[in-house]
N, C-alpha and C positions, 0 to 999 in steps of 0.2 A: 827263261826256259830251262828245265833240268838238263843235265848232261846227256842223258839218253831218253829223250821224250818218246812216248808211245806214238808211232806214226799215224795211228788212226785219229788222234785227237790233237795233233801238233798245229793244225791250221784252224781258221775260222770254221765253225760248224753250221750246217744248214738247220733250219730253213733260213735262207737269205731273204731280205725284204723284196717285195715285188718291185721290178724296175724295168724300164725299156729305154732303148736308145736307137737313134737312127744311124745309118752308116755314114762315116766311120764312128765307132764307139769312142767315147772319151773316158779315160781312166779316172780323171779327177771327179767324175760324176758317179762313180760306182760305190755301192754300199753292200758289204764292207769293202774298204779299199784293198786292192790286192797287195800282197807282201812281195816286194821285189828285192828284198835283201838289204835295204839301206841300214838297218840296225843290226844285222846278223852276219853279213858276208865279210870274211877276213881274208885279204889277199896274202899270198906267200911269194910274190915275185916270179911266178911261173911263166909270165908272158912279158917280161921286162923288155921295154923298148920295141915291141912288135907293133905292127899297124894292122888294125882290124877294120873291115867294112861290114856293117850289119844293116840289113834291110828291116824295116818295121821296128826301128829302135826307140820309138817314142813311148811305147807302153808295153804292158804285158811281158811275155817272154823276152822280147827284144830289149826292153829296158833293163830287165834283170841281167841279161847277157852283157849289155854295155857296162853296167855297174861292175859286174864281176871281172870283166876284161880289164877295165880301168884300174881296179884295185889290185889286179895281178901285174900291173905295170905297162899295159898297152895304151897307145894312142888310138882313139876310136872315131871313125867316120860313120854316121848312120843316116839312113834315109827314112822318110815317112811320107804319108800322103798329104794331109793338111791339118793335122791335129797339133797346132802350134803350141798350145798351152802345155800339153803333155810333153812335147819335144823340148820345150824350154827347161822343164824339170829334169829330163834326162841329161841335157847339156850341163846343167848345174851340178848334177851328181858326178859326171865325168871330171869336170873341172875341180870339184871338191876332192877328188882322188889324186889331184896333182898332175893330171894328164891332159894332153891337147885333144880337142874335139872339133869335129866338123859336122854340122847338122844340115841336111839337104832335103827340102820338100819336093814332092813331085809324084807323078803317076807311073808306077812300074809297068802298066799296060802298054806304055809307049817305049819302043826300043831306044828312041832318042834320049829318054830320061835315064835308062839303064847306062847308056854311054856317058851321060853327064855325071852320074854317080861315080863311075870308075875314073874318069878323067879328072874330076875335081879332087878325088881322094889322092890320086897320084901326084897331081900338081901341088897339093898341100903337104903330103908326107913322103913322096918319092917312090912309094912301092905299096904293095898289098901282101901281107903275110898270111892273113886269115880272112876268108870270105864266108859270112854267115847269111844264107838265103832263108830268111825267116818270115818276111811279110807275106800275108795271104788275104784273099778276099773270100768271105763267106756270107752268102745272102740269107734272108729270112727263111726259116724252116717252112716248107710247104706241106699241104695236106694231100695233094695229088701230083703225080709225076708231070702231068700236062702243065702245071703251073711253073715249071722250070723253063722260063722263056729263053729264046735264042740269045738275046743280048746278055743276059745274066750268065749263061753257060760260057759264052765266049769270053766274057770278062774274067770269070774264074780261071779259065785256062791261060789267058794272057798274063794275069798277075801271078798266079800260083806256080806255073811250070814254064811257060815260054820265057818269062823274065829270067828264070834260072839259066836257061840256055844262053840268053844274051849276056848276062852278067859274067858267067864263067868264061865264055868266049872272049869277052872284052878284057877281063881281069888277067887272064893267063899270061899275056906278054909282060905283065908287071909282077909276076910271082916267081919265086925261085925254089929250088929244092929245099924241103923242110916246111913248105907252105901247107896250109890245111883249108879245105872247103867243107863246110858243115851245112847240110840242107835240113829243113824242118819238114818231116813227114807227119804222120798222125796214126793213132790207133784206127782211125777211119779208113786207112788203107787196107786193114785186115778185118774190121768189123764195121762195114759201111752202113750209115743211116740213110734210109730212103728220103727223108725230108730235106737232106742236104747232099744229095747224091752227086751233084756237080762238084762240090768241094771235095767229097770223099774220093771221087774219081781222079782229081788232080793229085791227091796225096798218094794214091796208088802209082801214078806216073812218076812221082818223086822218088819212090822206092826203087823203081826200075832205073831211073836216071842216075841215082846214086850208085847203084851196084855196077852199072855199065861204065860210068865215068871213072870210077875208082880203078877199074882194070886198065883203062887207058892212061890216066895221069900218073900212076905210080911209076911209069917209065921215065917220068920227069922228076921224080922225087916228091910229088905232091899227093897227099892223101885226101880221100873223099869219104866222108861218113855222113850219117843222118841221125838226128834225134827224133823219135816218134813219141810225142806226148799223148797221154790219155786226156781226160777232162781237166782243163786248167782254168782257173778263175781270172779271165782277162776281159777286156772290153768287147771281144767278139761274141761273148755269151749273151749279155743283155741286148746286144744289137741283133742277134739272130733268133732268140727265143723270147717267150712271154710267159707270165703267170707261173704256174707250178714248175714248168721246165727250168725256170731260173731259180725259183725258191729251193728246189730240191736238186739242183745241178750237182752231179758227181756222186750222188748217193748210191748209184748202181755199180760202183767200183767195189772190189773186195775190201778196200779200206774205208768205204762208206763216206768219202768226202772227195772234193776236187783237189788237185794240186794247186799250190801257190807258185807264181813265177820264180820265186827264189829257190824253189825245190828243183827247178829245171836247170838253172844256170851252171851248177857244178859239172853237169854232163858236158856242156859246151866247152868249159875250161879244160876238162880232161881230153876231149877230142882235139882241142886246139894246141895243146902243149906237148912237150917232148915225152911225157910219161906214156902217151898213147902211140908212140912212133911205129909200133908194129900192128896197129889197128887200122884197117883199111877196108872199105866197102861194107861196113857194118851198119845195121839199123839198131840203135840203142833205144830200147823202149823205156819210157818213164811214165808208166800207166797206172800206178796204184794197184797192180796185180791183174789188170786186163791182159789177156794173152795175145801176143803177136804171132799169128800162125796162118 
């Protein structure tokens, strides 16, 4: 890749092949494969010997974040639902960076699993320096609002926002001043799509959660920020959409393409490390030009 590539053409271009997946989506089955930075991300030791807990670390943005953190010198614990093949690849990537790793399957909709993630991380590494609340549930896009069934709506809120309350509450006793919490919101919080309104609504809640929590925890020396992605080529896309929606995914951005997970990871590194020590309560948009307003 050239030193200064044109951002409009730096990633795979649409149309993508038609493809569908059931929940949860599997990254190993996607075409083209998402770029999570294996061949491009170079660490600079900005997170040396820190301990990070990342939810949804098996694939997509979560895998790219795990890779970047490890190459920056952090040990990484990550949770995932049941995508064991993808998770094994993430584990190998972290180990390949010379760092320790702990992979933990389970359902974030259950408070007991949130507790297990935190307790297992602390048992293995002794503390938590960085908590990344990345995992999310997004159901199939619907045609009518009435198709958003109660069970689906409840699951979206349990996984996407209630789990954040649990994980932060449980992790705080093991975090010290200088710690960082990074939540993953979305452009959907600002430009919601009716076919996935349950998901979009949880992302709006995450923005509010981030801003309020940041005001509280800075008194303890712990910063809270959020990354709000635009369209990103991850397993959640072929899981949620079909046909042309997948083939032309991301074309409606000013850049004309979706982001690759590797293009999100540097934002997480920035918010996790000392360079951003005066950044708190911010929503960092990585949207390809879609406006957060």
